[in-house]
ROLUMKOL-82964 format. One line per 4 residues: their letters; for each residue x, y, z of N, C-alpha, C, O. Coordinates in Angstrom, 3 decimals, decimal comma, padded with zeros to 6 digits. Example, Ala and Ser with C-alpha at 12.3 -4.5 7.8 and 13.67 -1.06 7.14 Angstrom:
// ROLUMKOL-82964
AS	013,190:-005,690:007,800:012,300:-004,500:007,800:013,200:-003,300:007,800:014,236:-003,319:008,465; 012,850:-002,250:007,080:013,670:-001,060:007,140:012,900:000,030:007,870:013,409:001,138:008,039
END
This chain:
// ROLUMKOL-82964
MPSV	033,058:-028,427:004,763:032,474:-027,215:005,378:030,971:-027,208:005,148:030,519:-027,336:004,010; 030,189:-027,060:006,217:028,731:-027,036:006,042:028,296:-025,808:005,266:028,904:-024,743:005,380; 027,234:-025,960:004,470:026,734:-024,834:003,673:025,991:-023,855:004,565:025,382:-024,243:005,562; 026,047:-022,599:004,201:025,353:-021,553:004,959:023,874:-021,580:004,597:023,521:-021,691:003,423
NPQL	023,013:-021,479:005,598:021,564:-021,464:005,375:021,157:-020,115:004,795:021,263:-019,096:005,478; 020,687:-020,088:003,528:020,337:-018,796:002,926:019,203:-018,095:003,656:019,147:-016,865:003,674; 018,282:-018,872:004,269:017,171:-018,260:004,980:017,669:-017,468:006,188:017,130:-016,406:006,501; 018,701:-017,984:006,870:019,255:-017,272:008,018:019,895:-015,958:007,587:019,738:-014,937:008,256
ITND	020,610:-015,984:006,477:021,218:-014,752:005,964:020,126:-013,745:005,590:020,220:-012,561:005,915; 019,092:-014,232:004,905:017,989:-013,367:004,493:017,328:-012,727:005,706:017,095:-011,519:005,723; 017,030:-013,524:006,709:016,380:-013,003:007,910:017,238:-011,944:008,600:016,722:-010,930:009,071; 018,534:-012,180:008,655:019,442:-011,222:009,289:019,438:-009,895:008,542:019,370:-008,833:009,161
LLEK	019,510:-009,950:007,223:019,508:-008,721:006,428:018,153:-008,033:006,494:018,073:-006,805:006,521; 017,084:-008,831:006,520:015,744:-008,253:006,604:015,551:-007,520:007,928:014,965:-006,438:007,963; 016,039:-008,106:009,008:015,938:-007,452:010,315:016,660:-006,105:010,323:016,222:-005,167:010,990; 017,750:-006,012:009,592:018,476:-004,749:009,521:017,705:-003,705:008,699:017,821:-002,503:008,935
LIPS	016,922:-004,188:007,737:016,169:-003,281:006,877:014,855:-002,820:007,504:014,375:-001,728:007,200; 014,274:-003,633:008,368:012,927:-003,377:008,881:012,757:-001,992:009,507:011,767:-001,326:009,204; 013,675:-001,521:010,369:013,474:-000,172:010,941:013,376:000,912:009,869:012,604:001,860:010,019; 014,137:000,784:008,806:014,084:001,774:007,724:012,803:001,634:006,920:012,223:002,632:006,494
IESG	012,358:000,396:006,710:011,126:000,167:005,965:009,935:000,722:006,748:009,093:001,423:006,186; 009,865:000,411:008,033:008,725:000,828:008,844:008,662:002,338:009,028:007,573:002,908:009,088; 009,812:002,988:009,118:009,846:004,436:009,330:009,761:005,228:008,035:009,443:006,417:008,047; 010,047:004,563:006,911:010,086:005,282:005,637:011,331:006,133:005,483:011,406:006,972:004,584
ENKL	012,317:005,922:006,360:013,564:006,683:006,325:014,753:005,721:006,252:014,712:004,617:006,794; 015,793:006,158:005,580:017,003:005,343:005,494:017,819:005,514:006,767:018,610:006,449:006,895; 017,614:004,595:007,706:018,321:004,660:008,977:019,682:003,960:008,911:020,446:003,997:009,875; 019,980:003,329:007,788:021,239:002,599:007,636:022,350:003,455:007,049:023,533:003,165:007,224
GDFG	021,953:004,521:006,347:022,943:005,338:005,661:023,380:004,679:004,363:023,112:003,499:004,138; 024,047:005,439:003,517:024,489:004,907:002,223:025,437:003,730:002,385:025,345:002,745:001,653; 026,345:003,834:003,342:027,316:002,760:003,527:026,619:001,481:003,989:026,908:000,391:003,495; 025,696:001,629:004,943:024,973:000,473:005,443:024,180:-000,226:004,350:024,124:-001,455:004,307
LRVI	023,566:000,560:003,464:022,820:-000,029:002,361:023,741:-000,735:001,375:023,397:-001,790:000,842; 024,908:-000,154:001,135:025,882:-000,791:000,249:026,279:-002,166:000,773:026,426:-003,118:000,005; 026,449:-002,257:002,085:026,816:-003,535:002,699:025,700:-004,553:002,489:025,960:-005,704:002,139; 024,456:-004,126:002,705:023,331:-005,040:002,546:023,189:-005,484:001,090:022,945:-006,662:000,829
LREA	023,336:-004,577:000,157:023,244:-004,931:-001,257:024,357:-005,897:-001,655:024,140:-006,807:-002,455; 025,534:-005,696:-001,099:026,652:-006,605:-001,375:026,369:-007,988:-000,798:026,610:-009,004:-001,450; 025,850:-008,018:000,447:025,567:-009,297:001,097:024,408:-010,023:000,410:024,382:-011,253:000,361; 023,445:-009,251:-000,122:022,303:-009,860:-000,800:022,744:-010,663:-002,024:022,153:-011,694:-002,345
KKIP	023,774:-010,189:-002,692:024,276:-010,893:-003,876:024,874:-012,248:-003,529:024,994:-013,116:-004,394; 025,250:-012,432:-002,268:025,867:-013,688:-001,840:024,835:-014,762:-001,486:025,188:-015,930:-001,327; 023,578:-014,377:-001,364:022,544:-015,345:-001,008:022,340:-016,298:-002,182:022,010:-015,848:-003,279; 022,526:-017,585:-001,984:022,430:-018,527:-003,106:021,021:-018,695:-003,663:020,855:-019,030:-004,836
DIAQ	020,007:-018,466:-002,833:018,620:-018,551:-003,299:018,293:-017,243:-004,027:018,259:-016,180:-003,407; 018,054:-017,317:-005,335:017,899:-016,111:-006,147:016,678:-015,297:-005,720:016,716:-014,067:-005,747; 015,585:-015,979:-005,324:014,388:-015,246:-004,909:014,664:-014,451:-003,635:014,258:-013,293:-003,532; 015,343:-015,052:-002,673:015,671:-014,351:-001,441:016,652:-013,215:-001,707:016,564:-012,150:-001,095
SLLI	017,575:-013,447:-002,613:018,538:-012,410:-002,978:017,828:-011,201:-003,584:018,136:-010,059:-003,242; 016,877:-011,454:-004,485:016,133:-010,369:-005,123:015,242:-009,646:-004,117:015,078:-008,429:-004,198; 014,669:-010,384:-003,172:013,830:-009,778:-002,147:014,609:-008,732:-001,357:014,164:-007,593:-001,216; 015,767:-009,121:-000,845:016,583:-008,200:-000,044:017,094:-007,050:-000,904:017,099:-005,899:-000,468
TGLA	017,521:-007,358:-002,113:018,029:-006,309:-003,015:016,959:-005,262:-003,281:017,220:-004,063:-003,186; 015,746:-005,716:-003,616:014,669:-004,780:-003,938:014,266:-003,917:-002,763:014,038:-002,717:-002,916; 014,178:-004,519:-001,593:013,797:-003,745:-000,408:014,874:-002,709:-000,066:014,559:-001,585:000,327; 016,128:-003,091:-000,216:017,223:-002,147:000,025:017,178:-001,002:-000,985:017,458:000,145:-000,638
EIVG	016,828:-001,311:-002,224:016,712:-000,266:-003,246:015,580:000,701:-002,906:015,706:001,903:-003,136; 014,491:000,195:-002,368:013,391:001,079:-001,960:013,834:001,982:-000,813:013,594:003,189:-000,842; 014,476:001,402:000,192:014,964:002,187:001,329:015,895:003,291:000,852:015,872:004,402:001,381; 016,716:002,982:-000,150:017,657:003,958:-000,681:017,050:004,937:-001,670:017,736:005,840:-002,150
GNYA	015,757:004,769:-001,983:015,094:005,698:-002,897:015,317:005,414:-004,363:014,996:006,246:-005,211; 015,865:004,246:-004,678:016,103:003,875:-006,078:014,897:003,082:-006,568:014,963:001,863:-006,729; 013,800:003,786:-006,802:012,529:003,129:-007,063:012,473:002,431:-008,425:011,885:001,357:-008,544; 013,072:003,024:-009,434:013,066:002,393:-010,756:013,788:001,045:-010,706:013,318:000,058:-011,272
AAIG	014,924:001,017:-010,027:015,666:-000,238:-009,886:014,849:-001,251:-009,091:014,841:-002,438:-009,415; 014,163:-000,783:-008,048:013,375:-001,676:-007,205:012,225:-002,309:-007,976:011,920:-003,486:-007,785; 011,591:-001,535:-008,843:010,512:-002,098:-009,661:011,070:-003,164:-010,603:010,452:-004,212:-010,793; 012,227:-002,900:-011,188:012,859:-003,900:-012,053:013,191:-005,166:-011,283:012,997:-006,274:-011,784
THER	013,691:-005,000:-010,066:014,010:-006,145:-009,217:012,742:-006,910:-008,866:012,724:-008,141:-008,877; 011,690:-006,177:-008,557:010,433:-006,840:-008,216:009,869:-007,619:-009,405:009,347:-008,720:-009,227; 009,966:-007,073:-010,587:009,470:-007,773:-011,769:010,197:-009,100:-011,969:009,584:-010,097:-012,349; 011,497:-009,110:-011,714:012,259:-010,365:-011,801:011,808:-011,344:-010,725:011,649:-012,536:-010,988
LALI	011,604:-010,838:-009,514:011,176:-011,689:-008,406:009,792:-012,270:-008,665:009,541:-013,437:-008,366; 008,893:-011,459:-009,222:007,534:-011,921:-009,482:007,510:-013,038:-010,525:006,626:-013,895:-010,495; 008,457:-013,032:-011,428:008,547:-014,112:-012,411:009,022:-015,410:-011,768:008,613:-016,500:-012,168; 009,882:-015,281:-010,774:010,464:-016,456:-010,117:009,552:-017,015:-009,028:009,400:-018,230:-008,907
APYN	008,951:-016,136:-008,243:008,164:-016,589:-007,081:006,827:-015,857:-006,996:006,574:-015,157:-006,016; 005,963:-016,005:-008,009:004,698:-015,258:-007,997:003,715:-015,707:-006,922:002,848:-014,931:-006,517; 003,837:-016,947:-006,455:002,868:-017,464:-005,485:003,358:-017,358:-004,039:002,755:-017,921:-003,125; 004,431:-016,646:-003,851:004,935:-016,383:-002,500:004,460:-014,994:-002,083:004,826:-013,996:-002,704
DTTW	003,646:-014,935:-001,031:003,062:-013,659:-000,637:004,103:-012,600:-000,277:003,844:-011,406:-000,431; 005,277:-013,021:000,199:006,301:-012,032:000,537:006,762:-011,264:-000,692:007,218:-010,125:-000,587; 006,643:-011,887:-001,851:006,997:-011,212:-003,107:006,215:-009,919:-003,260:006,741:-008,917:-003,744; 004,963:-009,947:-002,847:004,075:-008,806:-003,052:003,953:-007,917:-001,814:004,052:-006,693:-001,899
VNFA	003,737:-008,549:-000,678:003,442:-007,796:000,545:004,598:-006,903:000,964:004,398:-005,720:001,241; 005,808:-007,456:001,014:006,955:-006,679:001,497:007,234:-005,472:000,615:007,535:-004,391:001,121; 007,138:-005,645:-000,691:007,398:-004,528:-001,595:006,299:-003,473:-001,498:006,587:-002,277:-001,488; 005,039:-003,910:-001,426:003,941:-002,950:-001,335:004,041:-002,125:-000,057:003,842:-000,911:-000,076
IAFG	004,348:-002,792:001,047:004,493:-002,072:002,316:005,662:-001,091:002,248:005,534:000,063:002,658; 006,795:-001,551:001,732:007,989:-000,701:001,677:007,749:000,534:000,804:008,146:001,639:001,172; 007,106:000,350:-000,343:006,795:001,500:-001,199:005,812:002,444:-000,504:005,971:003,663:-000,565; 004,797:001,881:000,153:003,814:002,716:000,833:004,425:003,564:001,931:004,080:004,736:002,081
QKCQ	005,350:002,966:002,713:005,989:003,712:003,802:006,900:004,826:003,279:007,202:005,776:004,002; 007,331:004,707:002,037:008,133:005,769:001,414:007,242:006,766:000,662:007,739:007,607:-000,087; 005,911:006,664:000,869:004,940:007,547:000,215:004,912:007,366:-001,291:004,508:008,270:-002,022; 005,336:006,212:-001,750:005,259:005,872:-003,168:003,971:005,065:-003,375:003,989:003,864:-003,648
YKLA	002,860:005,785:-003,232:001,568:005,124:-003,184:001,160:004,486:-004,510:000,536:003,426:-004,527; 001,507:005,121:-005,599:001,146:004,572:-006,902:001,832:003,230:-007,130:001,214:002,295:-007,639; 003,105:003,130:-006,755:003,836:001,879:-006,928:003,325:000,807:-005,974:003,228:-000,362:-006,346; 002,997:001,204:-004,739:002,444:000,246:-003,777:001,121:-000,311:-004,295:000,861:-001,509:-004,186
RKIS	000,295:000,557:-004,854:-000,997:000,124:-005,386:-000,795:-000,779:-006,599:-001,505:-001,773:-006,756; 000,161:-000,444:-007,453:000,457:-001,258:-008,630:000,785:-002,693:-008,221:000,258:-003,647:-008,793; 001,649:-002,834:-007,239:002,057:-004,165:-006,791:000,890:-004,899:-006,136:000,711:-006,096:-006,358; 000,103:-004,199:-005,340:-001,050:-004,825:-004,703:-002,042:-005,354:-005,734:-002,558:-006,463:-005,597
IESI	-002,303:-004,562:-006,757:-003,234:-004,993:-007,800:-002,677:-006,200:-008,564:-003,402:-007,152:-008,852; -001,390:-006,147:-008,884:-000,776:-007,242:-009,635:-000,732:-008,542:-008,826:-000,625:-009,627:-009,398; -000,814:-008,432:-007,500:-000,735:-009,619:-006,656:-002,018:-010,437:-006,655:-001,987:-011,628:-006,345; -003,131:-009,827:-006,991:-004,441:-010,459:-006,795:-004,565:-011,844:-007,440:-005,091:-012,749:-006,791
PFAD	-004,112:-012,058:-008,678:-004,268:-013,399:-009,265:-003,407:-014,464:-008,596:-003,684:-015,653:-008,752; -002,374:-014,074:-007,857:-001,400:-015,031:-007,334:-001,442:-015,185:-005,817:-001,023:-016,217:-005,294; -001,934:-014,190:-005,111:-001,757:-014,118:-003,661:-002,606:-015,130:-002,904:-003,683:-015,532:-003,342; -002,077:-015,524:-001,749:-002,806:-016,358:-000,799:-003,359:-015,431:000,293:-003,557:-014,241:000,048
VSGL	-003,605:-015,955:001,468:-004,289:-015,190:002,517:-003,576:-013,883:002,853:-004,191:-012,817:002,838; -002,273:-013,963:003,156:-001,534:-012,772:003,564:-001,506:-011,731:002,450:-001,710:-010,542:002,697; -001,254:-012,179:001,234:-001,185:-011,258:000,107:-002,514:-010,601:-000,181:-002,573:-009,396:-000,423; -003,594:-011,387:-000,157:-004,914:-010,819:-000,417:-005,360:-009,900:000,712:-006,028:-008,894:000,473
YHAF	-004,995:-010,243:001,927:-005,319:-009,389:003,074:-004,713:-007,997:002,878:-005,400:-006,989:003,043; -003,437:-007,945:002,529:-002,785:-006,652:002,335:-003,314:-005,942:001,092:-003,447:-004,718:001,090; -003,614:-006,691:000,045:-004,177:-006,076:-001,160:-005,561:-005,499:-000,868:-005,917:-004,439:-001,383; -006,342:-006,199:-000,038:-007,674:-005,727:000,334:-007,575:-004,444:001,150:-008,362:-003,516:000,963
LNAG	-006,592:-004,401:002,065:-006,383:-003,191:002,857:-005,975:-002,018:001,979:-006,457:-000,900:002,159; -005,088:-002,279:001,033:-004,642:-001,212:000,133:-005,803:-000,702:-000,703:-005,966:000,505:-000,880; -006,620:-001,634:-001,223:-007,758:-001,235:-002,044:-008,760:-000,431:-001,221:-009,299:000,567:-001,699; -009,010:-000,860:000,009:-009,924:-000,122:000,863:-009,383:001,248:001,227:-010,130:002,223:001,314
YWAD	-008,078:001,311:001,440:-007,427:002,571:001,819:-007,650:003,630:000,743:-007,805:004,812:001,052; -007,664:003,202:-000,531:-007,797:004,141:-001,635:-009,162:004,069:-002,322:-009,317:004,553:-003,443; -010,146:003,470:-001,658:-011,502:003,395:-002,220:-011,486:002,809:-003,633:-012,199:003,273:-004,522; -010,663:001,785:-003,815:-010,499:001,146:-005,121:-011,558:000,055:-005,260:-011,305:-001,111:-004,958
LHSM	-012,729:000,441:-005,715:-013,874:-000,467:-005,792:-013,576:-001,673:-006,677:-013,895:-002,802:-006,306; -012,976:-001,449:-007,829:-012,717:-002,536:-008,773:-011,850:-003,618:-008,131:-012,162:-004,805:-008,234; -010,766:-003,215:-007,470:-009,867:-004,196:-006,846:-010,531:-004,883:-005,665:-010,331:-006,079:-005,451; -011,315:-004,143:-004,897:-011,995:-004,742:-003,748:-012,945:-005,847:-004,202:-013,009:-006,908:-003,581
IAIK	-013,672:-005,601:-005,274:-014,592:-006,608:-005,796:-013,818:-007,826:-006,297:-014,217:-008,964:-006,050; -012,702:-007,583:-007,006:-011,890:-008,695:-007,525:-011,372:-009,574:-006,392:-011,371:-010,800:-006,508; -010,934:-008,956:-005,303:-010,419:-009,715:-004,152:-011,553:-010,456:-003,453:-011,416:-011,629:-003,105; -012,657:-009,775:-003,253:-013,810:-010,388:-002,580:-014,306:-011,594:-003,369:-014,683:-012,609:-002,783
NKGL	-014,306:-011,486:-004,696:-014,820:-012,561:-005,544:-013,954:-013,817:-005,506:-014,413:-014,888:-005,903; -012,720:-013,707:-005,038:-011,892:-014,895:-004,908:-012,386:-015,804:-003,785:-012,078:-016,996:-003,766; -013,152:-015,240:-002,850:-013,800:-016,022:-001,816:-012,892:-016,615:-000,760:-013,320:-017,458:000,028; -011,629:-016,179:-000,736:-010,676:-016,799:000,190:-011,000:-016,477:001,643:-010,946:-017,359:002,499
FQSL	-011,336:-015,224:001,928:-011,611:-014,847:003,310:-012,829:-015,596:003,860:-012,850:-016,007:005,020; -013,838:-015,763:003,007:-015,061:-016,424:003,452:-014,829:-017,906:003,738:-015,538:-018,507:004,546; -013,833:-018,493:003,071:-013,585:-019,923:003,230:-012,725:-020,246:004,448:-012,572:-021,414:004,808; -012,168:-019,230:005,077:-011,255:-019,459:006,193:-012,009:-019,652:007,509:-013,078:-019,081:007,726
EPSS	-011,427:-020,462:008,365:-011,927:-020,556:009,726:-011,579:-019,258:010,456:-010,455:-018,773:010,325; -012,501:-018,689:011,212:-012,212:-017,433:011,927:-010,945:-017,502:012,772:-010,236:-016,507:012,920; -010,667:-018,674:013,324:-009,500:-018,816:014,198:-008,177:-018,731:013,441:-007,118:-018,582:014,050; -008,237:-018,827:012,110:-006,997:-018,767:011,328:-006,520:-017,338:011,118:-005,415:-017,116:010,623
LTDK	-007,349:-016,367:011,494:-006,991:-014,954:011,369:-006,809:-014,341:012,750:-007,452:-014,751:013,716; -005,931:-013,362:012,831:-005,768:-012,638:014,093:-006,951:-011,687:014,284:-007,702:-011,420:013,346; -007,105:-011,188:015,494:-008,176:-010,225:015,767:-008,029:-008,992:014,884:-009,017:-008,456:014,381; -006,784:-008,546:014,699:-006,545:-007,366:013,860:-006,939:-007,648:012,411:-007,578:-006,816:011,767
QRGD	-006,558:-008,822:011,896:-006,901:-009,159:010,522:-008,411:-009,220:010,327:-008,937:-008,704:009,341; -009,098:-009,848:011,264:-010,555:-009,926:011,159:-011,175:-008,523:011,203:-012,098:-008,216:010,449; -010,650:-007,683:012,096:-011,164:-006,322:012,186:-010,899:-005,526:010,921:-011,769:-004,792:010,452; -009,700:-005,670:010,366:-009,350:-004,949:009,137:-010,223:-005,398:007,966:-010,690:-004,578:007,176
IMRC	-010,436:-006,707:007,867:-011,258:-007,239:006,772:-012,695:-006,744:006,908:-013,315:-006,359:005,917; -013,222:-006,751:008,123:-014,583:-006,257:008,349:-014,696:-004,776:008,005:-015,691:-004,342:007,424; -013,672:-004,003:008,364:-013,685:-002,567:008,041:-013,693:-002,359:006,533:-014,434:-001,520:006,021; -012,863:-003,130:005,818:-012,822:-003,000:004,361:-014,118:-003,479:003,718:-014,554:-002,931:002,705
ETIL	-014,730:-004,500:004,305:-016,016:-004,963:003,787:-017,088:-003,889:003,966:-017,988:-003,757:003,136; -016,986:-003,126:005,052:-017,912:-002,010:005,263:-017,697:-000,935:004,204:-018,656:-000,383:003,665; -016,428:-000,641:003,909:-016,108:000,324:002,849:-016,670:-000,159:001,515:-017,264:000,615:000,764; -016,474:-001,447:001,228:-016,986:-002,013:-000,023:-018,497:-001,885:-000,093:-019,052:-001,553:-001,140
SVLE	-019,161:-002,148:001,026:-020,618:-002,040:001,057:-021,072:-000,611:000,773:-022,046:-000,396:000,051; -020,364:000,366:001,343:-020,697:001,772:001,101:-020,505:002,113:-000,375:-021,349:002,777:-000,976; -019,400:001,660:-000,955:-019,120:001,952:-002,363:-020,126:001,275:-003,283:-020,563:001,858:-004,275; -020,488:000,045:-002,949:-021,421:-000,695:-003,802:-022,841:-000,141:-003,707:-023,674:-000,422:-004,569
SDLE	-023,123:000,641:-002,668:-024,473:001,188:-002,509:-024,791:002,240:-003,567:-025,958:002,543:-003,814; -023,750:002,799:-004,193:-023,955:003,788:-005,259:-022,784:003,665:-006,230:-021,787:004,379:-006,113; -022,917:002,760:-007,179:-021,809:002,445:-008,082:-021,411:003,637:-008,946:-020,231:003,819:-009,247; -022,367:004,430:-009,336:-022,056:005,576:-010,194:-021,201:006,591:-009,457:-020,187:007,051:-009,981
ESKF	-021,606:006,944:-008,245:-020,831:007,912:-007,468:-019,502:007,321:-007,018:-018,514:008,043:-006,880; -019,475:006,006:-006,789:-018,237:005,360:-006,362:-017,168:005,431:-007,443:-015,976:005,488:-007,139; -017,584:005,428:-008,689:-016,613:005,592:-009,777:-015,954:006,965:-009,692:-014,740:007,097:-009,852; -016,772:007,984:-009,439:-016,217:009,320:-009,253:-015,277:009,340:-008,055:-014,181:009,895:-008,125
LSEM	-015,713:008,729:-006,952:-014,927:008,761:-005,723:-013,586:008,058:-005,891:-012,567:008,553:-005,409; -013,571:006,919:-006,562:-012,323:006,186:-006,782:-011,346:007,020:-007,604:-010,141:007,001:-007,350; -011,869:007,754:-008,592:-011,019:008,623:-009,403:-010,510:009,803:-008,582:-009,357:010,211:-008,722; -011,361:010,345:-007,734:-010,925:011,437:-006,858:-009,855:010,954:-005,878:-008,914:011,685:-005,569
ALLV	-010,003:009,724:-005,394:-009,012:009,171:-004,468:-007,642:009,072:-005,128:-006,618:009,236:-004,465; -007,621:008,803:-006,434:-006,343:008,767:-007,153:-005,700:010,149:-007,187:-004,475:010,266:-007,161; -006,515:011,186:-007,244:-005,976:012,554:-007,200:-005,424:012,858:-005,809:-004,387:013,508:-005,674; -006,117:012,388:-004,784:-005,604:012,532:-003,419:-004,268:011,805:-003,299:-003,322:012,331:-002,712
MRIA	-004,191:010,598:-003,855:-002,948:009,823:-003,843:-001,818:010,615:-004,501:-000,703:010,678:-003,982; -002,119:011,208:-005,631:-001,113:011,999:-006,368:-000,567:013,138:-005,512:000,643:013,358:-005,459; -001,467:013,861:-004,842:-001,051:014,983:-003,992:-000,279:014,483:-002,776:000,756:015,044:-002,416; -000,789:013,420:-002,143:-000,121:012,870:-000,962:001,291:012,404:-001,297:002,211:012,555:-000,493
EEHS	001,454:011,842:-002,479:002,779:011,380:-002,900:003,696:012,560:-003,191:004,860:012,564:-002,789; 003,172:013,555:-003,887:003,987:014,731:-004,231:004,466:015,467:-002,986:005,568:016,015:-002,977; 003,651:015,484:-001,938:004,004:016,186:-000,702:004,568:015,250:000,359:004,811:015,664:001,492; 004,776:013,988:-000,008:005,328:012,979:000,923:004,544:012,923:002,229:005,124:012,890:003,315
LPPR	003,226:012,915:002,108:002,374:012,793:003,291:002,345:011,329:003,712:001,932:010,479:002,924; 002,769:011,013:004,922:002,870:009,612:005,340:001,512:008,947:005,464:000,511:009,616:005,715; 001,472:007,631:005,289:000,196:006,909:005,396:-000,283:006,857:006,836:000,394:006,293:007,696; -001,425:007,430:007,101:-001,983:007,396:008,459:-003,352:006,721:008,414:-003,487:005,566:008,818
QTSV	-004,347:007,421:007,934:-005,655:006,782:007,808:-006,453:007,488:006,729:-006,278:008,680:006,478; -007,334:006,727:006,098:-008,315:007,308:005,188:-009,683:006,808:005,631:-009,792:005,869:006,419; -010,702:007,438:005,121:-012,053:006,985:005,436:-012,942:007,111:004,215:-012,755:007,986:003,370; -013,908:006,221:004,144:-014,954:006,273:003,126:-016,275:006,196:003,874:-016,538:005,220:004,577
HTDA	-017,102:007,213:003,726:-018,365:007,220:004,446:-019,363:008,132:003,744:-019,015:008,857:002,812; -020,587:008,084:004,200:-021,610:009,006:003,705:-022,007:009,939:004,842:-022,025:009,541:006,007; -022,324:011,182:004,495:-022,753:012,124:005,527:-024,271:012,053:005,708:-024,944:011,216:005,105; -024,787:012,932:006,535:-026,215:012,906:006,858:-027,103:013,134:005,639:-028,262:012,720:005,622
EGML	-026,554:013,794:004,620:-027,328:014,077:003,417:-027,074:013,056:002,313:-027,566:013,206:001,195; -026,302:012,015:002,634:-026,084:010,954:001,659:-024,914:011,185:000,715:-024,725:010,419:-000,230; -024,118:012,241:000,957:-022,960:012,472:000,104:-021,865:011,460:000,413:-021,575:011,192:001,580; -021,262:010,902:-000,617:-020,187:009,923:-000,479:-018,860:010,677:-000,352:-018,541:011,528:-001,183
IFSF	-018,088:010,356:000,696:-016,878:011,126:001,013:-015,673:010,210:001,177:-015,732:009,198:001,875; -014,582:010,584:000,524:-013,277:009,953:000,751:-012,381:010,997:001,392:-012,282:012,119:000,894; -011,723:010,639:002,499:-010,893:011,616:003,203:-009,557:011,006:003,615:-009,499:009,882:004,114; -008,492:011,763:003,399:-007,134:011,348:003,734:-006,681:012,099:004,973:-006,742:013,328:005,012
GVAK	-006,223:011,366:005,995:-005,834:011,974:007,249:-004,437:012,566:007,243:-003,486:011,938:006,777; -004,321:013,777:007,764:-003,049:014,490:007,854:-002,755:014,761:009,330:-003,665:015,109:010,083; -001,517:014,609:009,746:-001,135:014,783:011,146:-001,334:016,229:011,607:-001,320:017,161:010,802; -001,516:016,392:012,912:-001,784:017,716:013,476:-000,671:018,713:013,183:-000,930:019,906:013,026
DQAE	000,583:018,220:013,108:001,683:019,149:012,866:001,704:019,682:011,437:002,502:020,561:011,112; 000,827:019,151:010,582:000,700:019,655:009,213:-000,664:020,281:008,971:-001,067:020,507:007,830; -001,371:020,559:010,067:-002,741:021,072:009,962:-002,809:022,374:009,168:-003,785:022,619:008,458; -001,780:023,206:009,286:-001,813:024,496:008,595:-001,795:024,362:007,077:-002,114:025,311:006,360
FVWD	-001,414:023,162:006,584:-001,348:022,959:005,138:-002,613:022,329:004,566:-002,734:022,178:003,350; -003,562:021,957:005,437:-004,747:021,243:004,969:-005,552:022,091:003,980:-006,041:021,581:002,973; -005,685:023,388:004,276:-006,440:024,241:003,348:-005,769:024,245:001,975:-006,447:024,146:000,953; -004,435:024,360:001,948:-003,712:024,367:000,673:-003,882:023,028:-000,059:-004,047:022,997:-001,278
LNHE	-003,840:021,926:000,696:-004,006:020,605:000,086:-005,396:020,467:-000,538:-005,534:019,959:-001,650; -006,408:020,916:000,175:-007,768:020,821:-000,355:-007,976:021,754:-001,537:-008,726:021,435:-002,459; -007,309:022,917:-001,512:-007,382:023,831:-002,659:-006,738:023,180:-003,888:-007,275:023,258:-004,992; -005,585:022,541:-003,685:-004,908:021,841:-004,778:-005,776:020,699:-005,307:-005,866:020,480:-006,515
LANL	-006,411:019,979:-004,387:-007,281:018,870:-004,776:-008,489:019,366:-005,562:-008,868:018,766:-006,568; -009,093:020,456:-005,105:-010,256:021,004:-005,816:-009,892:021,385:-007,245:-010,669:021,147:-008,169; -008,726:021,971:-007,428:-008,288:022,335:-008,777:-008,108:021,103:-009,658:-008,485:021,110:-010,831; -007,534:020,052:-009,090:-007,341:018,820:-009,864:-008,678:018,175:-010,223:-008,852:017,663:-011,330
IVDN	-009,615:018,203:-009,286:-010,934:017,637:-009,557:-011,605:018,364:-010,715:-012,199:017,741:-011,595; -011,502:019,694:-010,701:-012,072:020,489:-011,796:-011,327:020,212:-013,101:-011,952:020,016:-014,144; -010,000:020,194:-013,047:-009,196:019,954:-014,246:-009,509:018,601:-014,884:-009,448:018,446:-016,104; -009,843:017,627:-014,040:-010,131:016,283:-014,540:-011,625:016,014:-014,723:-012,035:014,880:-014,969
HLFS	-012,425:017,064:-014,601:-013,871:016,983:-014,842:-014,526:015,891:-013,996:-015,344:015,116:-014,490; -014,155:015,842:-012,716:-014,687:014,810:-011,831:-015,690:015,346:-010,827:-016,131:014,619:-009,937; -016,049:016,602:-010,963:-016,957:017,180:-009,968:-018,298:016,464:-009,974:-018,878:016,199:-011,027; -018,773:016,159:-008,783:-020,100:015,572:-008,617:-020,753:016,215:-007,399:-020,085:016,523:-006,412
ANSI	-022,057:016,411:-007,480:-022,781:017,010:-006,357:-022,994:016,008:-005,229:-023,419:016,388:-004,137; -022,700:014,715:-005,484:-023,013:013,673:-004,503:-021,804:012,902:-003,998:-021,961:011,931:-003,257; -020,605:013,314:-004,383:-019,398:012,658:-003,865:-018,258:013,679:-003,870:-018,203:014,573:-004,713; -017,358:013,518:-002,907:-016,245:014,469:-002,785:-015,079:013,798:-002,057:-015,275:012,865:-001,278
ATFH	-013,873:014,281:-002,320:-012,675:013,826:-001,612:-012,066:015,019:-000,894:-012,135:016,147:-001,383; -011,465:014,772:000,273:-010,892:015,854:001,062:-009,659:015,359:001,828:-009,408:014,158:001,932; -008,906:016,316:002,356:-007,892:016,047:003,361:-008,445:016,525:004,703:-009,149:017,534:004,764; -008,128:015,806:005,772:-008,597:016,241:007,082:-007,510:015,997:008,120:-006,618:015,175:007,907
VIEA	-007,581:016,702:009,235:-006,607:016,580:010,306:-007,033:015,460:011,254:-008,202:015,373:011,632; -006,080:014,600:011,639:-006,359:013,556:012,613:-005,563:013,837:013,885:-004,537:014,517:013,852; -006,035:013,321:014,970:-005,397:013,577:016,270:-004,110:012,794:016,440:-003,129:013,321:016,965; -004,100:011,533:016,000:-002,928:010,658:016,227:-001,782:011,021:015,321:-000,726:010,391:015,378
END
């Protein structure tokens, strides 16, 4: 009897998980997830088995188990970008931003192009100056032929490089801003605000601003979110006259 190709099994299970991962909702139901977790155990390649198991655990909201699964996978396959990228994306879509950021940061010493690209996007999304510099210093993007990246990847990298340039223009205020962005992350996670867009820019008076986008159907809560954020900024002694973080309404 010919052996079953573990990659084919993995791909089939991954395709079933993707709609739930992308939407941040469990579209498979408890029974469907149980089937996937059972089938994942049958995959003879342990790294592929752990990959599917961990992603299914994230979809099901079992985040502690998923982190444990990821830690095992990272020991086995640290130089495989899927080890980092898939978990970071899945956690982010479930509004588990702290865990997504943790995995992105941990990927930096091991990641290749795809892994660093996603880590750079995550760092830019949260105005994480320290991580952006660490990724930039690896020099991987600069060494690539432009044709090896898609138009979207090149555009995303350029956008993040612009964010990095803005942050590096005032290192002292950027430290405040990065800390404020973590408070925004905390609030966004607590309220399960889905990832849409953030921005880092300076206004006409030179104030450095980090802003998290909220959908129009949640516009009525923006004042409450900013009030909560202001209280956290004061509680954490992060107030600065030259940098601020906010929530704002986006059209899309």
